[in-house]
C-alpha positions in Angstrom: 46.3 87.3 -56.5 49.8 88.2 -55.4 52.4 90.5 -56.9 55.5 89.0 -58.5 57.6 92.2 -57.9 57.9 94.3 -54.8 57.2 97.7 -56.5 54.4 96.5 -58.7 52.5 99.8 -58.8 55.6 101.7 -60.1 56.2 98.9 -62.6 52.5 99.0 -63.8 52.6 102.8 -64.3 55.9 102.5 -66.2 54.4 99.8 -68.5 51.4 102.1 -69.1 53.8 105.0 -70.0 55.7 102.8 -72.5 52.5 101.6 -74.2 51.2 105.2 -74.3 54.1 106.2 -76.5 53.5 103.5 -79.2 49.7 102.8 -78.8 48.0 105.8 -77.3 44.6 104.3 -78.2 44.9 101.4 -75.6 41.8 100.6 -73.6 43.2 98.2 -71.0 46.5 96.6 -70.2 47.0 93.0 -69.1 49.4 92.6 -66.2 49.0 88.9 -65.7 48.8 85.7 -67.8 45.0 85.5 -67.3 42.2 86.9 -69.3 40.8 89.5 -66.8 42.8 89.2 -63.6 45.3 92.1 -63.2 43.8 94.4 -65.9 44.6 98.1 -65.8 42.0 100.6 -67.1 42.0 104.4 -67.5 39.5 106.1 -65.1 37.6 107.7 -68.0 37.0 104.2 -69.5 35.1 102.8 -66.5 31.8 104.7 -67.3 31.6 102.9 -70.6 32.8 99.5 -69.3 30.4 99.1 -66.4 27.1 99.4 -68.5 28.6 97.1 -71.0 29.1 94.4 -68.4 25.7 94.9 -66.8 23.9 94.3 -70.1 25.2 90.7 -70.4 26.8 89.5 -67.2 24.0 87.0 -66.6 24.6 85.2 -69.9 28.3 85.6 -70.4 31.4 85.4 -68.1 32.6 88.8 -67.1 36.2 88.1 -68.1 35.0 87.4 -71.7 32.9 90.6 -71.7 36.0 92.6 -70.6 37.9 91.0 -73.5 35.1 91.7 -76.0 34.8 95.3 -74.7 38.4 96.0 -75.8 37.9 94.4 -79.1 34.8 96.6 -79.8 36.6 99.7 -78.8 39.7 99.1 -80.8 38.2 97.3 -83.8 41.0 96.6 -86.4 43.5 98.0 -83.9 42.9 95.3 -81.4 46.1 93.5 -80.7 46.1 91.7 -77.3 49.8 90.9 -77.3 50.7 94.6 -77.7 48.8 95.4 -74.5 50.1 92.5 -72.3 53.2 92.9 -70.2 55.8 90.3 -71.1 56.7 89.5 -67.5 53.5 89.3 -65.5 53.2 91.5 -62.4 50.5 89.4 -60.7 50.2 85.7 -60.1 46.9 84.0 -59.4 47.4 81.5 -56.5 43.8 80.2 -56.7 44.7 77.4 -59.0 44.7 74.9 -56.2 41.3 74.1 -54.9 40.8 73.6 -51.2 37.7 71.5 -51.8 39.7 68.3 -51.9 41.5 69.2 -48.7 38.4 69.8 -46.8 36.8 66.6 -48.2 39.8 64.6 -47.0 39.7 66.2 -43.5 36.0 65.3 -43.3 36.7 61.7 -44.3 39.5 61.5 -41.7 37.2 62.9 -39.0 34.4 60.4 -39.7 36.9 57.5 -39.7 38.6 58.4 -36.5 35.7 57.2 -34.2 36.6 53.8 -32.7 38.3 50.7 -34.1 41.1 50.4 -36.5 39.3 49.6 -39.7 41.3 49.5 -42.9 40.0 52.3 -45.1 38.9 51.4 -48.6 41.1 53.2 -51.0 39.2 55.0 -53.7 40.8 56.5 -56.8 40.1 60.1 -57.4 41.3 62.4 -60.1 44.2 64.7 -59.2 43.3 68.3 -58.6 43.3 70.1 -62.0 41.9 73.1 -63.9 40.0 72.3 -67.2 39.7 74.4 -70.3 37.7 73.6 -73.5 36.6 75.2 -76.8 33.3 73.3 -76.7 30.5 75.8 -76.2 28.2 74.6 -73.3 24.6 73.8 -74.1 23.5 75.5 -70.9 25.2 78.4 -69.2 25.5 76.5 -65.9 27.1 73.5 -67.4 30.7 73.1 -66.4 33.2 70.6 -67.7 34.8 70.4 -64.2 31.6 68.6 -63.0 32.5 65.7 -65.3 36.0 65.6 -63.8 35.6 66.4 -60.1 32.1 65.6 -59.0 31.1 62.2 -57.6 28.9 61.0 -59.1 29.9 63.1 -62.2 27.5 65.4 -64.1 27.5 65.3 -67.9 28.8 68.2 -69.9 27.2 68.8 -73.4 29.2 71.1 -75.7 29.2 72.1 -79.3 32.2 71.6 -81.6 34.1 74.7 -82.6 33.9 74.8 -86.4 36.1 77.9 -86.4 39.0 75.5 -85.6 38.3 72.9 -88.2 35.4 71.2 -86.4 37.7 69.7 -83.7 36.9 69.8 -80.0 39.6 70.2 -77.4 39.8 69.5 -73.7 42.8 70.6 -71.7 43.6 69.3 -68.2 46.2 71.3 -66.2 47.3 69.7 -62.9 47.0 72.2 -60.2 49.7 70.8 -57.9 52.4 70.4 -60.5 53.3 67.6 -62.9 52.2 64.1 -62.2 52.9 60.6 -63.5 49.9 59.4 -65.5 49.1 55.8 -66.3 45.8 56.2 -68.1 43.4 58.8 -69.4 39.7 57.9 -69.9 36.9 59.9 -71.5 33.3 58.4 -71.3 31.2 60.2 -73.9 27.7 60.0 -75.4 24.2 60.1 -73.9 23.8 57.2 -71.6 20.1 56.4 -71.7 20.2 54.0 -68.8 22.2 55.7 -66.1 23.4 59.2 -66.9 25.7 59.5 -63.9 27.5 56.2 -64.2 30.9 56.2 -65.9 31.2 52.5 -66.1 27.6 51.5 -67.0 26.9 49.4 -70.0 25.3 51.6 -72.7 22.9 49.8 -75.1 22.2 52.9 -77.2 24.1 56.1 -77.2 24.5 59.3 -79.3 26.7 62.4 -79.2 29.7 60.1 -78.8 33.3 60.9 -79.5 34.4 58.3 -82.0 38.1 59.0 -82.2 40.5 61.2 -80.2 44.2 61.8 -79.6 46.0 62.6 -76.4 48.9 65.1 -76.2 51.0 66.0 -73.2 53.4 68.7 -72.0 55.8 68.8 -69.0 55.5 72.6 -68.6 52.4 74.8 -68.2 52.9 78.4 -69.3 49.5 80.1 -68.9 46.0 80.4 -70.3 45.1 81.7 -73.7 43.6 85.2 -73.9 40.1 83.8 -74.6 40.3 81.5 -71.6 39.4 78.4 -73.6 42.8 76.6 -73.8 46.0 76.1 -71.8 49.3 77.3 -73.2 51.8 74.5 -72.6 55.3 74.1 -74.1 56.3 71.4 -76.6 53.1 69.2 -76.7 54.0 65.6 -77.6 51.8 62.9 -78.9 50.9 60.3 -76.2 48.1 58.4 -77.9 47.2 58.9 -81.6 43.7 58.4 -83.0 42.3 56.1 -80.2 39.0 54.5 -81.1 35.9 54.7 -78.8 34.0 51.6 -77.7 30.3 51.1 -78.6 29.4 52.7 -75.3 31.5 55.8 -76.0 34.4 55.1 -73.8 37.9 56.1 -75.0 40.8 54.8 -73.0 44.3 56.0 -73.7 47.2 54.4 -71.9 50.7 55.7 -71.4 53.3 53.3 -72.8 57.1 53.2 -72.8 58.8 56.4 -71.7 55.5 58.3 -71.5 54.6 56.3 -68.4 57.8 57.4 -66.6 57.6 61.2 -67.3 55.6 63.7 -65.3 53.0 65.7 -67.2 51.8 69.2 -66.4 49.2 69.4 -69.1 47.1 66.8 -71.0 45.1 67.7 -74.1 42.4 65.5 -75.6 41.7 66.4 -79.2 38.4 65.2 -80.7 39.2 63.8 -84.2 35.7 62.4 -85.0 32.3 62.5 -83.4 28.7 61.5 -84.2 27.6 65.1 -84.7 28.3 68.7 -83.9 27.3 68.2 -80.2 29.4 66.1 -77.8 28.4 64.8 -74.4 31.2 64.1 -71.9 29.9 62.1 -69.0 33.1 61.4 -67.2 36.8 62.2 -67.4 39.3 60.0 -65.5 43.0 60.4 -64.9 44.7 57.4 -63.3 48.0 58.3 -61.7 51.0 56.1 -60.9 50.8 55.6 -57.1 53.6 56.6 -54.9 54.0 53.0 -53.6 54.5 51.8 -57.2 57.1 54.6 -57.7 59.0 53.4 -54.6 58.9 49.8 -55.8 60.3 50.9 -59.2 63.1 52.9 -57.6 64.0 49.9 -55.4 64.2 47.7 -58.4 66.5 50.1 -60.2 68.7 51.2 -57.3 71.9 49.0 -56.9 72.3 47.3 -53.5 68.7 47.8 -52.4 67.9 44.0 -52.4 70.8 43.3 -50.1 69.7 46.0 -47.7 66.2 44.6 -47.5 67.7 41.2 -46.5 69.7 42.8 -43.7 73.0 42.4 -45.5 75.3 45.2 -46.4 75.9 45.6 -50.1 79.2 44.1 -51.2 81.8 46.8 -52.2 84.3 45.7 -54.7 87.5 47.6 -55.0 88.7 48.5 -58.5 92.2 47.3 -59.5 95.0 49.7 -58.9 96.2 52.0 -61.6 99.8 50.7 -62.3 100.9 53.8 -64.1 99.8 56.1 -61.2 101.4 53.7 -58.6 104.8 53.8 -60.5 104.7 57.6 -60.6 104.1 57.9 -56.9 106.9 55.4 -56.2 109.4 57.5 -58.3 108.4 60.7 -56.4 109.0 59.0 -53.0 112.4 57.9 -54.1 
């Protein structure tokens, strides 16, 4: 966490004074875009908040409990937007995981001992934060394990019927927008090899049958309930893609979508075998930097001549006769 303004304490107290005039019943104030990070409480509220957290912190995330506490205290007067500062005072800089960095350093250290062997290039998902409205079957189940872990661990979640029975998975790239070629979701219970994303499935259940993919070029923040990403101007990238018999849904970027950089991707489940969905693997295939350079070289004038060792030919444009006549008259 880091402040976004130099005098953040003064700004926080000023915001509390402003809210006090219009909503004296406030329980907590949100000073960031996140659910629990940067919350301001009154001192007299803490003796009630702490026991509430201690009763359920083993079964529910603490940030959700803090959110529920406010809702219980205010009842019908609970309006999260009224108690959230428009311009956040704190920014969470923990969006970028260092796990991938240390893993790369470990690989480089192991490969530095003797001989110049060509390293086998393995494709890994870009670093990202994941959000979903699917309720996990077990408390320790994390959707991130189906995205980051190798081999992946399956995530089993229940569809949210409060939102029309549709499941949603949001992927927010932690290091900024990236060019994406393909998004793959491998779903269903694999009875043969539960950790293999490419294994042939003879019989599967809890599959996603049809899904759409949306994208946005700008990530704004996280919803108050922490279950979805707030991204500007979501556009359709792949509409109603059908799953294979093995539960694999592959959505490929085409046309202009392949050339744009996306900050957020959202998979929306349109149809499934039941109320429970199992996601075994999520894959994001990026456009490699080498391919981007090749595309740039094909579109940049004169590049081919430079690669051959020849200077690009410069052709002078014909003189403007009207301008030349005017200059001649001035000289005379």
